[in-house]
SETI-582794 format. One line per 3 residues: number of its first residue (from 1); their letters; for each residue x, y, z of C-alpha. Coordinates in nm, 2 decimals, always signed. Layout:
NUM) a) X Y Z; ...
# end
This chain:
1) xxx) +0.84 -0.48 -2.27; +0.69 -0.58 -1.94; +0.37 -0.42 -1.81
4) xxx) +0.44 -0.15 -1.55; +0.17 -0.29 -1.33; -0.10 -0.55 -1.38
7) xxx) -0.40 -0.41 -1.18; -0.54 -0.66 -0.93; -0.92 -0.71 -0.88
10) xxx) -0.97 -0.45 -1.15; -1.34 -0.50 -1.22; -1.44 -0.58 -0.86
13) xxx) -1.26 -0.28 -0.71; -1.40 -0.03 -0.96; -1.75 -0.19 -0.95
16) xxx) -1.73 -0.13 -0.57; -1.71 +0.24 -0.63; -2.06 +0.24 -0.78
19) xxx) -1.95 +0.51 -1.02; -2.18 +0.80 -1.11; -2.10 +0.95 -1.46
22) xxx) -2.06 +1.31 -1.32; -1.89 +1.20 -0.99; -1.55 +1.30 -0.85
25) xxx) -1.32 +1.00 -0.77; -0.97 +0.95 -0.63; -0.72 +0.67 -0.71
28) xxx) -0.46 +0.71 -0.44; -0.23 +0.45 -0.59; -0.20 +0.53 -0.96
31) xxx) +0.10 +0.31 -1.05; +0.05 +0.19 -1.41; -0.28 +0.36 -1.43
34) xxx) -0.49 +0.04 -1.47; -0.76 +0.12 -1.21; -0.76 +0.49 -1.32
37) xxx) -0.82 +0.40 -1.68; -1.11 +0.18 -1.59; -1.26 +0.46 -1.37
40) xxx) -1.23 +0.71 -1.66; -1.40 +0.48 -1.90; -1.70 +0.48 -1.67
43) xxx) -1.71 +0.85 -1.61; -1.90 +1.10 -1.83; -1.76 +1.43 -1.97
46) xxx) -1.84 +1.61 -1.64; -1.68 +1.35 -1.42; -1.34 +1.40 -1.26
49) xxx) -1.06 +1.17 -1.14; -0.77 +1.28 -0.92; -0.48 +1.03 -0.88
52) xxx) -0.19 +1.01 -0.64; +0.15 +0.84 -0.67; +0.46 +0.93 -0.48
55) xxx) +0.68 +0.73 -0.72; +0.83 +0.96 -0.99; +0.84 +0.67 -1.23
58) xxx) +0.46 +0.65 -1.24; +0.44 +1.00 -1.39; +0.53 +0.85 -1.73
61) xxx) +0.20 +0.66 -1.73; -0.02 +0.97 -1.70; -0.32 +1.03 -1.93
64) xxx) -0.39 +1.32 -2.16; -0.75 +1.37 -2.04; -0.90 +1.69 -1.92
67) xxx) -1.10 +1.50 -1.66; -0.78 +1.36 -1.50; -0.52 +1.51 -1.27
70) xxx) -0.21 +1.31 -1.14; -0.04 +1.43 -0.82; +0.31 +1.32 -0.75
73) xxx) +0.27 +1.29 -0.37; +0.21 +1.04 -0.09; -0.16 +0.97 -0.04
76) xxx) -0.13 +1.05 +0.33; -0.16 +1.41 +0.21; -0.49 +1.35 +0.03
79) xxx) -0.70 +1.60 +0.21; -0.44 +1.88 +0.18; -0.40 +1.83 -0.20
82) xxx) -0.77 +1.79 -0.27; -0.83 +2.12 -0.09; -0.56 +2.28 -0.30
85) xxx) -0.75 +2.17 -0.61; -1.08 +2.30 -0.47; -1.22 +1.96 -0.39
88) xxx) -1.38 +1.91 -0.04; -1.60 +1.61 -0.11; -1.56 +1.31 -0.34
91) xxx) -1.79 +1.02 -0.45; -1.53 +0.74 -0.42; -1.18 +0.66 -0.32
94) xxx) -0.99 +0.36 -0.46; -0.66 +0.23 -0.29; -0.44 -0.06 -0.41
97) xxx) -0.18 -0.08 -0.13; +0.16 -0.24 -0.16; +0.44 -0.24 -0.42
100) xxx) +0.37 -0.22 -0.79; +0.50 -0.48 -1.04; +0.73 -0.21 -1.18
103) xxx) +0.89 -0.15 -0.84; +0.95 -0.52 -0.79; +1.08 -0.57 -1.15
106) xxx) +1.32 -0.28 -1.16; +1.63 -0.44 -1.00; +1.79 -0.12 -0.88
109) xxx) +1.50 -0.02 -0.66; +1.59 -0.31 -0.42; +1.24 -0.44 -0.36
112) xxx) +1.28 -0.79 -0.50; +1.45 -1.09 -0.36; +1.54 -1.19 -0.71
115) xxx) +1.80 -0.93 -0.78; +2.12 -0.80 -0.62; +2.09 -0.42 -0.57
118) xxx) +2.18 -0.14 -0.33; +1.97 -0.15 -0.02; +1.71 +0.11 -0.12
121) xxx) +1.33 +0.01 -0.11; +1.21 +0.37 -0.12; +0.88 +0.42 -0.30
124) xxx) +0.97 +0.78 -0.35; +1.33 +0.89 -0.42; +1.25 +1.20 -0.21
127) xxx) +1.23 +0.97 +0.10; +1.52 +1.05 +0.33; +1.53 +0.70 +0.49
130) xxx) +1.64 +0.40 +0.28; +1.68 +0.03 +0.35; +2.05 +0.10 +0.40
133) xxx) +1.97 +0.33 +0.69; +1.74 +0.07 +0.86; +1.99 -0.21 +0.82
136) xxx) +2.30 -0.02 +0.91; +2.19 +0.25 +1.15; +1.89 +0.13 +1.35
139) xxx) +1.97 +0.03 +1.71; +1.94 -0.35 +1.78; +1.61 -0.31 +1.97
142) xxx) +1.45 -0.10 +1.69; +1.57 -0.34 +1.42; +1.44 -0.64 +1.61
145) xxx) +1.10 -0.47 +1.65; +1.08 -0.39 +1.28; +1.15 -0.75 +1.18
148) xxx) +0.90 -0.89 +1.44; +0.62 -0.64 +1.39; +0.62 -0.59 +1.02
151) xxx) +0.77 -0.93 +0.90; +0.60 -1.16 +1.16; +0.95 -1.31 +1.21
154) xxx) +0.96 -1.52 +1.53; +1.34 -1.52 +1.52; +1.36 -1.14 +1.48
157) xxx) +1.60 -1.13 +1.78; +1.85 -1.36 +1.62; +1.82 -1.19 +1.28
160) xxx) +1.88 -0.85 +1.43; +2.18 -0.98 +1.63; +2.34 -1.12 +1.31
163) xxx) +2.29 -0.79 +1.13; +2.44 -0.59 +1.41; +2.74 -0.83 +1.45
166) xxx) +2.82 -0.79 +1.07; +2.79 -0.42 +1.06; +3.04 -0.38 +1.35
169) xxx) +3.29 -0.52 +1.10; +3.17 -0.35 +0.78; +2.84 -0.20 +0.66
172) xxx) +2.59 -0.40 +0.46; +2.55 -0.23 +0.12; +2.35 -0.46 -0.10
175) xxx) +2.06 -0.70 -0.09; +2.30 -0.99 -0.17; +2.52 -0.90 +0.13
178) xxx) +2.22 -0.89 +0.35; +2.11 -1.23 +0.23; +2.46 -1.37 +0.29
181) xxx) +2.47 -1.23 +0.65; +2.14 -1.40 +0.72; +2.22 -1.72 +0.53
184) xxx) +2.21 -1.95 +0.84; +1.84 -1.85 +0.89; +1.74 -1.93 +0.53
187) xxx) +1.69 -2.31 +0.48; +1.66 -2.40 +0.11; +1.29 -2.50 +0.14
190) xxx) +1.19 -2.17 +0.30; +1.45 -1.93 +0.17; +1.22 -1.73 -0.06
193) xxx) +0.94 -1.70 +0.20; +1.17 -1.59 +0.49; +1.35 -1.34 +0.26
196) xxx) +1.02 -1.20 +0.15; +0.92 -1.15 +0.51; +1.25 -0.97 +0.59
199) xxx) +1.22 -0.75 +0.28; +0.86 -0.67 +0.36; +0.95 -0.56 +0.72
202) xxx) +1.23 -0.34 +0.61; +1.02 -0.19 +0.32; +0.73 -0.11 +0.55
205) xxx) +0.96 +0.07 +0.79; +1.14 +0.26 +0.51; +0.81 +0.39 +0.36
208) xxx) +0.62 +0.41 +0.70; +0.34 +0.22 +0.52; +0.14 +0.14 +0.83
211) xxx) +0.15 +0.50 +0.96; +0.06 +0.63 +0.61; -0.23 +0.39 +0.59
214) xxx) -0.37 +0.50 +0.92; -0.33 +0.87 +0.83; -0.51 +0.81 +0.50
217) xxx) -0.80 +0.61 +0.64; -0.86 +0.87 +0.92; -0.92 +1.13 +0.64
220) xxx) -1.16 +0.93 +0.43; -1.48 +0.99 +0.64; -1.44 +1.36 +0.60
223) xxx) -1.36 +1.35 +0.23; -1.63 +1.10 +0.12; -1.98 +1.24 +0.05
226) xxx) -2.28 +1.05 +0.20; -2.32 +0.74 -0.01; -1.96 +0.77 -0.14
229) xxx) -1.75 +0.45 -0.15; -1.41 +0.34 -0.03; -1.26 +0.05 -0.22
232) xxx) -0.94 -0.08 -0.06; -0.71 -0.37 -0.17; -0.46 -0.50 +0.09
235) xxx) -0.18 -0.75 +0.05; -0.08 -0.85 +0.40; -0.26 -0.90 +0.73
238) xxx) -0.13 -0.58 +0.89; -0.30 -0.37 +0.62; -0.61 -0.57 +0.59
241) xxx) -0.67 -0.57 +0.97; -0.65 -0.19 +0.98; -0.89 -0.15 +0.69
244) xxx) -1.13 -0.41 +0.84; -1.13 -0.25 +1.18; -1.17 +0.10 +1.05
247) xxx) -1.47 +0.01 +0.84; -1.63 -0.17 +1.13; -1.55 +0.07 +1.41
250) xxx) -1.42 +0.40 +1.26; -1.10 +0.34 +1.46; -0.81 +0.10 +1.48
253) xxx) -0.85 -0.03 +1.83; -1.14 -0.10 +2.06; -1.51 -0.10 +2.01
256) xxx) -1.71 +0.16 +1.81; -1.81 +0.47 +1.99; -2.17 +0.53 +2.08
259) xxx) -2.39 +0.84 +2.08; -2.59 +0.98 +2.37; -2.87 +0.72 +2.31
262) xxx) -2.64 +0.42 +2.29; -2.65 +0.40 +1.91; -2.32 +0.29 +1.74
265) xxx) -2.16 +0.59 +1.58; -1.95 +0.48 +1.28; -1.88 +0.66 +0.95
268) xxx) -1.91 +0.35 +0.72; -2.12 +0.06 +0.65; -1.97 -0.25 +0.50
271) xxx) -2.07 -0.33 +0.14; -2.07 -0.71 +0.07; -1.80 -0.94 +0.21
274) xxx) -1.43 -0.99 +0.17; -1.34 -1.02 -0.20; -1.04 -1.22 -0.32
277) xxx) -0.90 -1.29 -0.67; -1.04 -1.58 -0.87; -0.82 -1.88 -0.94
280) xxx) -0.80 -1.76 -1.30; -0.67 -1.42 -1.20; -0.41 -1.57 -0.97
283) xxx) -0.29 -1.80 -1.25; -0.26 -1.50 -1.48; -0.10 -1.28 -1.22
286) xxx) +0.07 -1.46 -0.93; +0.11 -1.13 -0.74; -0.26 -1.12 -0.69
289) xxx) -0.26 -1.43 -0.47; -0.26 -1.24 -0.14; -0.49 -0.96 -0.24
292) xxx) -0.80 -0.88 -0.02; -1.06 -0.62 -0.13; -1.30 -0.45 +0.12
295) xxx) -1.57 -0.20 +0.02; -1.74 +0.05 +0.25; -2.00 +0.32 +0.20
298) xx) -2.01 +0.65 +0.39; -2.32 +0.69 +0.60
# end
């Protein structure tokens, strides 16, 4: 049996929360429960952990622990659901963005370049838009923009043209069919890398990952108590750039705002520098290779 998800930067990310035994913490990306389990081990009997995961499959990994609550929802609704549970302030929030090992390894979910599957890529089956919709129904300009913006594909124009030309003849139903349509753009030496970029772009659009990340980050200053920590693990430059800018400036574009006296008015201070996995961790878990951890404290 394969592990549902091998938690990345486990010790470093949980250390970053600076856990208090009686504190209230949130793990917004529960997955296989690795990070949550580590947090619970550091909490005392009066501590509390709330976890989020929009993927129904993750519910099977829940813990029987009176200190723990698992919410089957997207973490963009963090404030709304914490309020529902009577929680207005927390001591720490941990986020491990991206796709879980389980989602990659379950062929029918359509996340992995290794398997043939229906074009799906939804992190929640409740999501109304799937990869099939993006590939078959998006206008040429929208499809090109998705591939360029989220996949960093310089030939996004040509890729989108090939997809549109094919679907005028017949719809593209599976990942193997999509791969065949784009075969001319997949030289053997770079096939896996380019396919991964294409899949990433479509997946981000399907799950609105960048919009969700921005929605989530904007809520964290209000939810974290003074001295509370944000511990965030990103896997591609789009995510990491947003996290880095938000920690630095309290916004995603431009310079930090200043108060009446000219003092920089930001909600966070950076804790330490960028943390990346050790060579040993990458050897043990290749999916950790692109992970970047940033830690911030509410001020």
